[in-house]
Kinemage of the C-alpha trace (Angstrom):
@kinemage 1
@onewidth
@group {chain A} dominant
@subgroup {mainchain}
@vectorlist {calphas} color= white
{ca met a 1} P -9.949 -21.342 -21.534
{ca ser a 2} L -13.171 -23.222 -22.121
{ca ser a 3} L -16.359 -21.565 -23.301
{ca thr a 4} L -17.718 -22.067 -19.765
{ca ala a 5} L -14.822 -20.082 -18.353
{ca asp a 6} L -15.294 -17.450 -21.045
{ca asn a 7} L -18.674 -16.748 -19.501
{ca phe a 8} L -16.919 -15.341 -16.448
{ca val a 9} L -15.095 -12.687 -18.500
{ca gln a 10} L -16.698 -9.259 -18.812
{ca thr a 11} L -15.497 -5.922 -20.072
{ca arg a 12} L -15.354 -3.529 -17.134
{ca phe a 13} L -14.010 -0.079 -16.423
{ca ile a 14} L -11.242 -0.323 -13.845
{ca asp a 15} L -8.739 2.160 -12.498
{ca gly a 16} L -6.404 2.808 -9.591
{ca trp a 17} L -7.312 4.675 -6.428
{ca ser a 18} L -6.016 7.949 -7.884
{ca arg a 19} L -8.611 7.730 -10.715
{ca thr a 20} L -6.037 8.825 -13.312
{ca asn a 21} L -5.420 5.670 -15.305
{ca gly a 22} L -8.772 4.050 -15.999
{ca val a 23} L -9.269 1.530 -18.798
{ca his a 24} L -11.977 -0.679 -20.193
{ca ala a 25} L -10.534 -4.159 -19.928
{ca ala a 26} L -11.456 -7.838 -19.934
{ca val a 27} L -11.939 -8.969 -16.344
{ca leu a 28} L -12.290 -12.557 -15.152
{ca ala a 29} L -14.161 -12.809 -11.861
{ca thr a 30} L -14.474 -16.266 -10.329
{ca arg a 31} L -13.718 -18.067 -7.089
{ca asp a 32} L -12.732 -21.219 -8.982
{ca val a 33} L -8.951 -21.652 -8.904
{ca asp a 34} L -9.021 -24.176 -11.766
{ca thr a 35} L -10.705 -21.614 -14.010
{ca ile a 36} L -8.036 -19.053 -13.156
{ca ala a 37} L -5.288 -21.609 -13.806
{ca arg a 38} L -6.746 -22.516 -17.211
{ca ala a 39} L -6.828 -18.860 -18.163
{ca val a 40} L -3.159 -18.468 -17.254
{ca glu a 41} L -2.231 -21.619 -19.185
{ca arg a 42} L -4.130 -20.383 -22.234
{ca val a 43} L -2.233 -17.091 -22.136
{ca ala a 44} L 1.027 -19.031 -21.861
{ca asp a 45} L 0.107 -21.229 -24.839
{ca glu a 46} L -0.137 -18.150 -27.086
{ca cys a 47} L -2.889 -19.765 -29.175
{ca pro a 48} L -3.485 -17.657 -32.314
{ca asp a 49} L -7.221 -18.387 -32.216
{ca ala a 50} L -7.616 -17.342 -28.578
{ca pro a 51} L -9.614 -14.225 -27.705
{ca arg a 52} L -7.586 -11.029 -28.019
{ca tyr a 53} L -7.398 -10.499 -24.286
{ca leu a 54} L -5.634 -13.869 -23.900
{ca arg a 55} L -2.854 -12.785 -26.253
{ca his a 56} L -1.675 -9.826 -24.167
{ca gly a 57} L -0.896 -11.221 -20.757
{ca val a 58} L -2.701 -11.419 -17.426
{ca ile a 59} L -2.528 -9.652 -14.050
{ca ala a 60} L -4.327 -10.189 -10.743
{ca arg a 61} L -6.356 -7.449 -9.057
{ca gly a 62} L -7.664 -7.065 -5.517
{ca leu a 63} L -9.681 -4.102 -4.271
{ca gly a 64} L -7.994 -1.581 -6.568
{ca arg a 65} L -6.346 0.461 -3.810
{ca ser a 66} L -2.990 0.888 -5.538
{ca tyr a 67} L -2.745 4.465 -6.768
{ca asn a 68} L -1.601 3.500 -10.241
{ca glu a 69} L -1.975 0.961 -13.043
{ca ser a 70} L -0.257 -1.974 -11.327
{ca ala a 71} L -3.475 -4.037 -11.129
{ca gln a 72} L -4.832 -3.620 -14.634
{ca asn a 73} L -3.970 -4.771 -18.138
{ca arg a 74} L -5.455 -2.619 -20.856
{ca ala a 75} L -4.937 -5.051 -23.721
{ca gly a 76} L -4.962 -8.336 -21.833
{ca leu a 77} L -6.814 -10.043 -19.006
{ca thr a 78} L -7.273 -8.811 -15.442
{ca ile a 79} L -8.329 -11.375 -12.847
{ca asp a 80} L -10.544 -10.080 -10.041
{ca met a 81} L -9.391 -11.974 -6.956
{ca thr a 82} L -11.959 -10.665 -4.484
{ca ala a 83} L -14.163 -13.760 -4.858
{ca leu a 84} L -11.375 -15.860 -3.321
{ca asp a 85} L -12.217 -14.691 0.173
{ca arg a 86} L -12.178 -17.696 2.497
{ca ile a 87} L -10.536 -17.560 5.891
{ca his a 88} L -9.515 -21.221 6.057
{ca arg a 89} L -8.028 -21.525 9.528
{ca ile a 90} L -7.099 -19.443 12.551
{ca asp a 91} L -4.549 -21.061 14.840
{ca gly a 92} L -4.564 -19.180 18.114
{ca glu a 93} L -1.804 -21.348 19.563
{ca glu a 94} L 0.687 -21.096 16.707
{ca leu a 95} L -0.510 -17.538 15.943
{ca val a 96} L -0.956 -18.204 12.209
{ca val a 97} L -3.947 -17.582 9.943
{ca asp a 98} L -4.536 -19.333 6.612
{ca val a 99} L -6.449 -17.170 4.130
{ca asp a 100} L -7.256 -16.754 0.462
{ca ala a 101} L -5.543 -13.890 -1.311
{ca gly a 102} L -8.824 -12.071 -1.886
{ca val a 103} L -9.613 -11.656 1.814
{ca ser a 104} L -9.555 -7.990 2.803
{ca leu a 105} L -7.595 -6.808 5.812
{ca asp a 106} L -10.807 -5.220 7.059
{ca arg a 107} L -12.640 -8.538 7.112
{ca leu a 108} L -9.659 -10.386 8.525
{ca leu a 109} L -9.198 -7.878 11.325
{ca arg a 110} L -12.901 -7.907 12.175
{ca thr a 111} L -12.607 -11.687 12.510
{ca leu a 112} L -9.374 -11.715 14.497
{ca val a 113} L -9.910 -8.921 17.010
{ca pro a 114} L -12.844 -10.502 18.908
{ca leu a 115} L -10.583 -13.564 19.329
{ca gly a 116} L -7.858 -11.464 20.907
{ca leu a 117} L -5.656 -11.582 17.800
{ca trp a 118} L -4.102 -8.793 15.776
{ca leu a 119} L -2.342 -8.183 12.450
{ca pro a 120} L 1.158 -6.812 13.143
{ca val a 121} L 1.255 -4.748 9.922
{ca leu a 122} L -1.642 -2.572 8.784
{ca pro a 123} L -1.462 0.150 6.127
{ca gly a 124} L -3.379 3.425 6.201
{ca thr a 125} L -6.542 1.647 5.062
{ca arg a 126} L -7.987 -1.776 5.819
{ca gln a 127} L -9.603 -1.921 2.374
{ca val a 128} L -6.861 -3.942 0.700
{ca thr a 129} L -6.549 -7.659 0.032
{ca val a 130} L -3.960 -10.018 1.426
{ca gly a 131} L -2.686 -10.704 -2.095
{ca gly a 132} L -2.286 -7.014 -2.824
{ca ala a 133} L -0.606 -6.472 0.542
{ca ile a 134} L 2.031 -9.054 -0.353
{ca ala a 135} L 2.427 -7.938 -3.968
{ca his a 136} L 3.252 -4.381 -2.820
{ca asp a 137} L 4.838 -5.355 0.518
{ca ile a 138} L 2.709 -2.788 2.274
{ca his a 139} L 3.799 -1.110 5.497
{ca gly a 140} L 2.209 0.839 8.301
{ca lys a 141} L 2.946 2.964 11.332
{ca ser a 142} L 4.711 -0.025 12.870
{ca his a 143} L 7.426 -0.608 10.278
{ca his a 144} L 10.225 0.363 12.647
{ca ser a 145} L 9.028 -2.279 15.114
{ca thr a 146} L 7.459 -5.068 12.990
{ca gly a 147} L 8.768 -4.624 9.447
{ca ser a 148} L 6.502 -4.806 6.408
{ca phe a 149} L 3.737 -7.190 5.369
{ca gly a 150} L 6.081 -9.589 3.595
{ca asp a 151} L 7.894 -10.135 6.879
{ca gln a 152} L 4.680 -11.584 8.338
{ca val a 153} L 4.198 -14.236 5.620
{ca val a 154} L 4.869 -17.836 6.698
{ca asp a 155} L 4.289 -19.215 3.210
{ca val a 156} L 2.364 -18.393 0.066
{ca asp a 157} L 0.741 -20.380 -2.746
{ca leu a 158} L 1.668 -18.915 -6.125
{ca leu a 159} L 0.104 -19.829 -9.473
{ca val a 160} L 2.926 -19.480 -12.001
{ca ala a 161} L 2.967 -19.158 -15.785
{ca asp a 162} L 3.054 -22.877 -16.600
{ca gly a 163} L -0.040 -23.566 -14.481
{ca arg a 164} L 1.700 -25.024 -11.442
{ca ile a 165} L 0.844 -23.864 -7.935
{ca leu a 166} L 4.043 -23.491 -5.915
{ca thr a 167} L 4.309 -23.161 -2.157
{ca leu a 168} L 7.010 -20.640 -1.248
{ca thr a 169} L 8.604 -19.752 2.077
{ca pro a 170} L 11.007 -16.984 3.108
{ca asp a 171} L 13.887 -19.387 3.756
{ca gly a 172} L 13.365 -21.672 0.789
{ca ser a 173} L 11.212 -24.656 -0.130
{ca pro a 174} L 11.356 -27.577 -2.586
{ca asp a 175} L 9.806 -25.327 -5.247
{ca asp a 176} L 12.165 -22.439 -4.417
{ca pro a 177} L 15.313 -23.714 -2.674
{ca asp a 178} L 16.975 -20.371 -1.979
{ca gly a 179} L 13.800 -18.373 -1.327
{ca ser a 180} L 14.518 -16.041 -4.246
{ca leu a 181} L 11.102 -16.525 -5.843
{ca phe a 182} L 9.363 -15.866 -2.529
{ca trp a 183} L 11.201 -12.565 -2.100
{ca ala a 184} L 10.688 -11.653 -5.756
{ca thr a 185} L 6.946 -12.182 -5.198
{ca val a 186} L 6.940 -9.953 -2.103
{ca ala a 187} L 6.703 -6.444 -3.622
{ca gly a 188} L 6.804 -8.113 -7.051
{ca leu a 189} L 3.740 -6.234 -8.333
{ca gly a 190} L 1.982 -9.472 -9.271
{ca leu a 191} L 4.511 -10.120 -12.025
{ca thr a 192} L 5.883 -13.454 -10.782
{ca gly a 193} L 2.467 -15.101 -10.672
{ca ile a 194} L -0.914 -14.976 -8.973
{ca ile a 195} L -0.958 -15.202 -5.190
{ca leu a 196} L -3.793 -17.580 -4.323
{ca arg a 197} L -3.415 -18.200 -0.614
{ca ala a 198} L -1.134 -17.265 2.271
{ca arg a 199} L -0.347 -18.167 5.851
{ca leu a 200} L 0.307 -15.090 7.992
{ca arg a 201} L 1.676 -14.495 11.470
{ca val a 202} L -0.606 -12.735 13.916
{ca gln a 203} L -0.095 -11.574 17.489
{ca arg a 204} L -2.158 -11.579 20.657
{ca thr a 205} L -3.832 -8.468 22.021
{ca asp a 206} L -5.803 -7.716 25.156
{ca ser a 207} L -7.817 -4.941 23.547
{ca ala a 208} L -8.752 -3.232 20.308
{ca tyr a 209} L -7.661 0.188 21.564
{ca phe a 210} L -4.448 2.172 21.541
{ca leu a 211} L -2.622 4.097 24.224
{ca ala a 212} L -1.038 7.077 22.475
{ca asp a 213} L 1.099 10.166 22.981
{ca gly a 214} L 0.919 13.268 20.809
{ca val a 215} L 3.250 16.154 20.072
{ca val a 216} L 3.047 19.319 17.973
{ca thr a 217} L 5.886 20.848 15.923
{ca thr a 218} L 5.906 24.425 14.622
{ca ser a 219} L 8.341 24.275 11.664
{ca val a 220} L 9.940 21.856 9.236
{ca glu a 221} L 13.169 21.999 11.239
{ca glu a 222} L 11.335 20.930 14.409
{ca thr a 223} L 9.624 18.145 12.488
{ca ile a 224} L 12.923 16.792 11.157
{ca asp a 225} L 14.643 17.074 14.534
{ca leu a 226} L 11.765 15.286 16.261
{ca his a 227} L 12.223 12.271 14.034
{ca arg a 228} L 15.997 12.432 13.885
{ca asn a 229} L 15.999 12.254 17.675
{ca gly a 230} L 13.892 9.100 17.765
{ca trp a 231} L 10.405 10.372 18.662
{ca gly a 232} L 8.741 7.089 17.781
{ca asp a 233} L 11.548 4.612 18.427
{ca ser a 234} L 10.240 3.441 21.791
{ca ala a 235} L 6.661 2.946 20.574
{ca asp a 236} L 5.191 0.183 18.421
{ca tyr a 237} L 3.394 2.667 16.156
{ca ser a 238} L 4.368 6.175 15.094
{ca ala a 239} L 3.362 8.629 12.340
{ca gly a 240} L 1.823 12.033 11.816
{ca trp a 241} L 0.654 14.863 9.578
{ca phe a 242} L 2.646 17.843 8.315
{ca asp a 243} L 1.656 21.145 6.703
{ca ala a 244} L 2.752 21.455 3.068
{ca val a 245} L 0.771 24.603 2.224
{ca ser a 246} L 1.436 27.364 4.767
{ca lys a 247} L 4.205 29.913 4.364
{ca glu a 248} L 7.369 29.677 6.399
{ca pro a 249} L 8.024 29.497 9.264
{ca arg a 250} L 4.824 27.412 9.571
{ca leu a 251} L 5.660 25.269 6.547
{ca gly a 252} L 6.410 21.724 7.667
{ca arg a 253} L 4.816 22.073 11.093
{ca gly a 254} L 2.656 19.165 12.160
{ca phe a 255} L 1.401 16.894 14.843
{ca phe a 256} L 2.525 13.367 15.435
{ca thr a 257} L 1.369 10.399 17.476
{ca arg a 258} L 3.061 7.307 18.793
{ca gly a 259} L 1.530 4.454 20.700
{ca arg a 260} L 0.830 0.790 21.289
{ca leu a 261} L -2.108 -1.522 21.842
{ca ala a 262} L -3.552 -0.912 25.296
{ca thr a 263} L -3.977 -3.530 27.964
{ca val a 264} L -7.376 -4.027 29.565
{ca glu a 265} L -6.165 -2.426 32.793
{ca glu a 266} L -5.237 0.740 30.915
{ca leu a 267} L -8.727 1.231 29.467
{ca pro a 268} L -11.377 3.414 31.095
{ca ala a 269} L -14.043 1.481 32.945
{ca lys a 270} L -16.648 1.790 30.178
{ca leu a 271} L -14.330 0.102 27.663
{ca arg a 272} L -13.153 -2.700 29.958
{ca lys a 273} L -16.497 -4.474 29.641
{ca asn a 274} L -15.877 -5.247 25.966
{ca pro a 275} L -12.199 -4.521 25.303
{ca leu a 276} L -12.105 -6.479 22.035
{ca thr a 277} L -15.001 -4.668 20.374
{ca phe a 278} L -14.037 -3.745 16.821
{ca asp a 279} L -14.743 -0.034 17.105
{ca ala a 280} L -14.135 1.131 13.527
{ca pro a 281} L -17.247 2.666 11.962
{ca gln a 282} L -17.604 4.084 8.457
{ca tyr a 283} L -19.864 7.094 8.688
{ca leu a 284} L -20.386 8.007 5.054
{ca thr a 285} L -19.594 7.262 1.425
{ca val a 286} L -18.431 10.291 -0.522
{ca pro a 287} L -20.701 10.944 -3.538
{ca asp a 288} L -19.147 11.328 -6.968
{ca val a 289} L -20.265 14.926 -7.396
{ca phe a 290} L -17.171 17.015 -6.688
{ca pro a 291} L -15.646 19.026 -9.542
{ca ser a 292} L -11.942 18.853 -10.247
{ca gly a 293} L -9.966 21.832 -9.021
{ca leu a 294} L -11.315 22.049 -5.478
{ca gly a 295} L -7.993 20.811 -4.155
{ca asn a 296} L -6.049 24.057 -4.529
{ca arg a 297} L -3.789 26.202 -2.349
{ca tyr a 298} L -6.696 28.245 -0.994
{ca thr a 299} L -8.950 25.369 0.064
{ca phe a 300} L -6.073 23.197 1.258
{ca gly a 301} L -4.607 26.179 3.102
{ca leu a 302} L -7.825 26.600 5.085
{ca met a 303} L -8.015 22.876 5.714
{ca ser a 304} L -4.379 22.721 6.828
{ca glu a 305} L -4.851 25.550 9.302
{ca ala a 306} L -7.995 23.971 10.720
{ca tyr a 307} L -6.446 20.522 10.924
{ca phe a 308} L -3.288 21.776 12.614
{ca arg a 309} L -5.408 23.359 15.338
{ca thr a 310} L -6.921 19.961 16.138
{ca gly a 311} L -3.485 18.697 17.139
{ca ser a 312} L -2.224 18.868 20.685
{ca thr a 313} L 0.393 17.517 23.036
{ca phe a 314} L -0.922 14.666 25.167
{ca thr a 315} L 0.161 11.498 26.961
{ca asp a 316} L -1.540 8.118 27.390
{ca lys a 317} L -4.695 8.959 25.467
{ca ile a 318} L -7.024 6.148 24.379
{ca his a 319} L -7.848 5.859 20.661
{ca asn a 320} L -9.954 3.348 18.764
{ca ile a 321} L -8.669 1.522 15.671
{ca thr a 322} L -9.974 3.994 13.114
{ca gly a 323} L -8.942 7.069 15.046
{ca phe a 324} L -5.383 5.891 15.547
{ca leu a 325} L -4.632 3.880 12.392
{ca his a 326} L -7.277 4.462 9.730
{ca pro a 327} L -8.939 7.882 9.918
{ca leu a 328} L -9.681 7.900 6.177
{ca asp a 329} L -11.661 4.664 6.496
{ca ile a 330} L -14.340 6.736 8.206
{ca met a 331} L -15.260 7.865 4.677
{ca gly a 332} L -15.866 5.424 1.860
{ca glu a 333} L -14.597 6.449 -1.605
{ca trp a 334} L -12.785 9.515 -0.225
{ca asn a 335} L -10.775 9.759 -3.452
{ca arg a 336} L -13.869 11.299 -5.069
{ca phe a 337} L -13.107 14.578 -3.300
{ca tyr a 338} L -10.519 15.261 -6.018
{ca gly a 339} L -13.066 15.101 -8.824
{ca arg a 340} L -13.005 13.039 -11.975
{ca lys a 341} L -9.515 14.167 -13.009
{ca gly a 342} L -8.190 12.461 -9.918
{ca phe a 343} L -4.957 13.034 -8.073
{ca leu a 344} L -1.381 11.835 -7.753
{ca gln a 345} L 0.016 10.526 -4.503
{ca tyr a 346} L 3.745 10.916 -4.157
{ca gln a 347} L 5.476 8.807 -1.502
{ca phe a 348} L 9.209 8.586 -1.039
{ca val a 349} L 11.787 7.568 1.541
{ca ile a 350} L 15.145 9.206 2.173
{ca pro a 351} L 17.902 7.606 4.278
{ca pro a 352} L 18.578 8.788 7.839
{ca glu a 353} L 21.877 10.453 6.930
{ca asn a 354} L 20.104 12.731 4.435
{ca leu a 355} L 17.025 13.891 6.355
{ca glu a 356} L 18.021 17.500 5.738
{ca ala a 357} L 16.948 16.980 2.107
{ca phe a 358} L 13.304 17.024 3.229
{ca gly a 359} L 13.266 20.786 3.917
{ca pro a 360} L 14.359 21.900 0.410
{ca leu a 361} L 12.025 19.322 -1.135
{ca leu a 362} L 9.081 20.653 0.862
{ca arg a 363} L 9.939 24.237 -0.096
{ca ala a 364} L 10.049 23.202 -3.752
{ca val a 365} L 6.534 21.792 -3.413
{ca arg a 366} L 5.235 25.047 -1.963
{ca arg a 367} L 6.937 27.196 -4.626
{ca ser a 368} L 5.373 25.060 -7.346
{ca gly a 369} L 1.840 26.155 -6.452
{ca his a 370} L 0.653 22.547 -6.269
{ca ala a 371} L -0.992 22.093 -2.894
{ca ser a 372} L -1.291 18.949 -0.811
{ca phe a 373} L -3.337 18.499 2.353
{ca leu a 374} L -3.220 14.745 3.036
{ca asn a 375} L 0.424 14.513 4.065
{ca val a 376} L 1.911 11.770 6.213
{ca leu a 377} L 5.403 11.429 7.671
{ca lys a 378} L 6.998 8.594 9.636
{ca met a 379} L 10.237 6.705 10.116
{ca phe a 380} L 11.065 3.288 8.693
{ca gly a 381} L 13.267 0.597 10.179
{ca asp a 382} L 15.542 -1.634 8.106
{ca gly a 383} L 14.156 -3.233 4.945
{ca asn a 384} L 13.858 -6.926 4.080
{ca arg a 385} L 15.251 -9.235 1.382
{ca ala a 386} L 12.749 -8.362 -1.355
{ca pro a 387} L 14.564 -6.594 -4.228
{ca leu a 388} L 11.593 -4.314 -4.967
{ca ser a 389} L 10.404 -3.692 -1.408
{ca phe a 390} L 10.005 0.014 -0.766
{ca pro a 391} L 10.584 0.425 2.985
{ca thr a 392} L 14.175 0.994 4.017
{ca ala a 393} L 15.694 2.798 6.969
{ca gly a 394} L 14.893 6.514 6.875
{ca met a 395} L 12.066 9.021 6.711
{ca thr a 396} L 9.086 8.483 4.442
{ca ala a 397} L 6.565 11.167 3.471
{ca thr a 398} L 3.555 11.415 1.203
{ca phe a 399} L 1.848 14.203 -0.725
{ca asp a 400} L -1.524 14.089 -2.498
{ca phe a 401} L -1.644 16.465 -5.482
{ca ala a 402} L -4.795 17.183 -7.478
{ca ile a 403} L -4.147 16.699 -11.185
{ca ser a 404} L -3.446 20.084 -12.732
{ca arg a 405} L -1.237 21.735 -15.321
{ca gly a 406} L 2.468 21.556 -14.606
{ca leu a 407} L 2.259 18.716 -12.091
{ca asp a 408} L 4.478 16.573 -14.312
{ca arg a 409} L 7.288 19.104 -13.978
{ca leu a 410} L 6.990 19.160 -10.195
{ca val a 411} L 7.033 15.365 -9.994
{ca ala a 412} L 10.101 15.173 -12.226
{ca asp a 413} L 11.848 17.675 -9.954
{ca leu a 414} L 10.864 15.698 -6.848
{ca asp a 415} L 12.142 12.491 -8.464
{ca arg a 416} L 15.522 14.149 -8.988
{ca arg a 417} L 15.668 15.419 -5.414
{ca val a 418} L 14.728 12.041 -3.949
{ca leu a 419} L 17.258 10.253 -6.139
{ca asp a 420} L 20.000 12.736 -5.236
{ca ala a 421} L 19.254 12.104 -1.554
{ca gly a 422} L 19.653 8.352 -2.033
{ca gly a 423} L 15.931 7.680 -1.725
{ca arg a 424} L 13.234 5.967 -3.740
{ca leu a 425} L 9.518 5.965 -4.556
{ca tyr a 426} L 6.814 3.551 -3.473
{ca ser a 427} L 5.600 1.330 -6.310
{ca ala a 428} L 2.054 1.161 -4.881
{ca lys a 429} L 1.772 4.945 -5.221
{ca asp a 430} L 3.922 5.857 -8.230
{ca ser a 431} L 2.018 6.664 -11.405
{ca ala a 432} L 4.437 8.913 -13.253
{ca thr a 433} L 8.115 8.088 -12.843
{ca ser a 434} L 10.294 6.991 -15.749
{ca pro a 435} L 11.905 3.571 -16.261
{ca ala a 436} L 15.366 5.099 -15.844
{ca thr a 437} L 14.463 6.737 -12.529
{ca phe a 438} L 12.824 3.581 -11.197
{ca arg a 439} L 15.900 1.551 -12.133
{ca ala a 440} L 18.205 4.037 -10.428
{ca met a 441} L 16.114 3.957 -7.260
{ca tyr a 442} L 16.005 0.157 -7.118
{ca pro a 443} L 19.569 -1.058 -7.717
{ca arg a 444} L 18.539 -4.721 -7.285
{ca leu a 445} L 16.093 -4.524 -10.180
{ca asp a 446} L 18.202 -6.766 -12.442
{ca glu a 447} L 18.280 -9.421 -9.713
{ca trp a 448} L 14.476 -9.320 -9.581
{ca ile a 449} L 14.155 -9.420 -13.382
{ca ala a 450} L 16.359 -12.518 -13.541
{ca val a 451} L 14.078 -14.372 -11.102
{ca arg a 452} L 10.973 -13.210 -12.938
{ca arg a 453} L 12.302 -14.353 -16.310
{ca arg a 454} L 13.241 -17.729 -14.866
{ca ile a 455} L 9.691 -18.388 -13.642
{ca asp a 456} L 7.868 -16.563 -16.470
{ca pro a 457} L 10.138 -16.679 -19.539
{ca thr a 458} L 7.454 -15.645 -22.039
{ca gly a 459} L 6.028 -12.729 -20.044
{ca val a 460} L 2.607 -14.129 -19.189
{ca phe a 461} L 2.100 -11.755 -16.270
{ca val a 462} L 1.777 -8.201 -17.515
{ca ser a 463} L 0.319 -4.960 -16.197
{ca asp a 464} L 0.068 -1.465 -17.600
{ca met a 465} L 2.506 -0.309 -14.926
{ca ala a 466} L 4.976 -3.030 -15.859
{ca lys a 467} L 4.865 -1.808 -19.437
{ca arg a 468} L 5.416 1.808 -18.371
{ca leu a 469} L 8.466 0.889 -16.312
{ca asn a 470} L 9.852 -1.631 -18.833
{ca leu a 471} L 9.619 -4.481 -16.348
{ca val a 472} L 8.378 -6.981 -18.960
């Protein structure tokens, strides 16, 4: 890296969304692809006189919404990709958009919706980048109908360890004849290279609103039966909240919604005038003033009771984007509610034949004394070809636990239960599992490692998470 490029490197404090793994690290922030490529080449050259941060690998970083250390490199270089934020082309006929990896889904959606276009896969927040969405193969309420984010990628430009920029496609390309590098990059945690640009499929929409149904369950058994019996199968989107704090028989109760994008004719008259208005406000930014420890069984118990009472059974109700898909985007920096010690989000999936394992797991959470309020449950469809992609057919659920004494024991117990049920954890959320458990949950890990080593034989791309899980 030249001295000019060195001027772009600063030491910054960075962490994941859970606020539990912060580091002071060297960060390169530039929109110049050549500068990024030279940095990668310098790392690969292993020059003994190079700055220290160039001797310990490199990893790309988007908006920092992973809940762990997958987008940081304590000893090496982290590349801030958010400056690469151009939307190059929107093809409304072919239904493809061409964007830089640093473009956020929020900005992309705000651009697409007024044109009558829509992203088929959206996670629980729009505040993630396209590159991060591919690197973690994110999913949303529509997985059972549209698959995950990697399934929407037409092709991707990947900067690899030797400085080349390869164009990869799902079915193979001259740079990747069998498509194995493409699928190793999808959900590959940024460890095959740096995603620079991508072409994505989009779909047409008549409106920016949803037509939704809602249902309430009163126990964990009702919740499991609802999903076992296909509550959301006929809808494009489906998910809901469950109670992880109350005593039985209320434990596991919840309310769930399913729906689809509404047509103009289905909107009330006042919304038909501007059906493609992007109605997704952010009302506040949470200040960083909350002490750790507020997220306990008492406070979360009150919140769970109050939240449950907001649920109801309804049919064909109109919701805006934020209300239906992204309620937490109403508040900026909502992770600050957990205080400076942060929290741990635990997301897992268990296969459809073992859904009964969810009840004992939920009871184990309640017995532990560790409370969680922000709980989500939904069903996945079949997974894709990516060896490290998380979504697979079954039920997925999330817990958010405030960091407190004994949480490591609970998480270890949950890992065992999920593994025994044939399930696995989500790499974008995991911040605590062991290398052995991760390997057991992802039986195609060796296949992925072989592709990674072929494209990056000296281990140029490194993250703190990769070190924890022995992936490099």
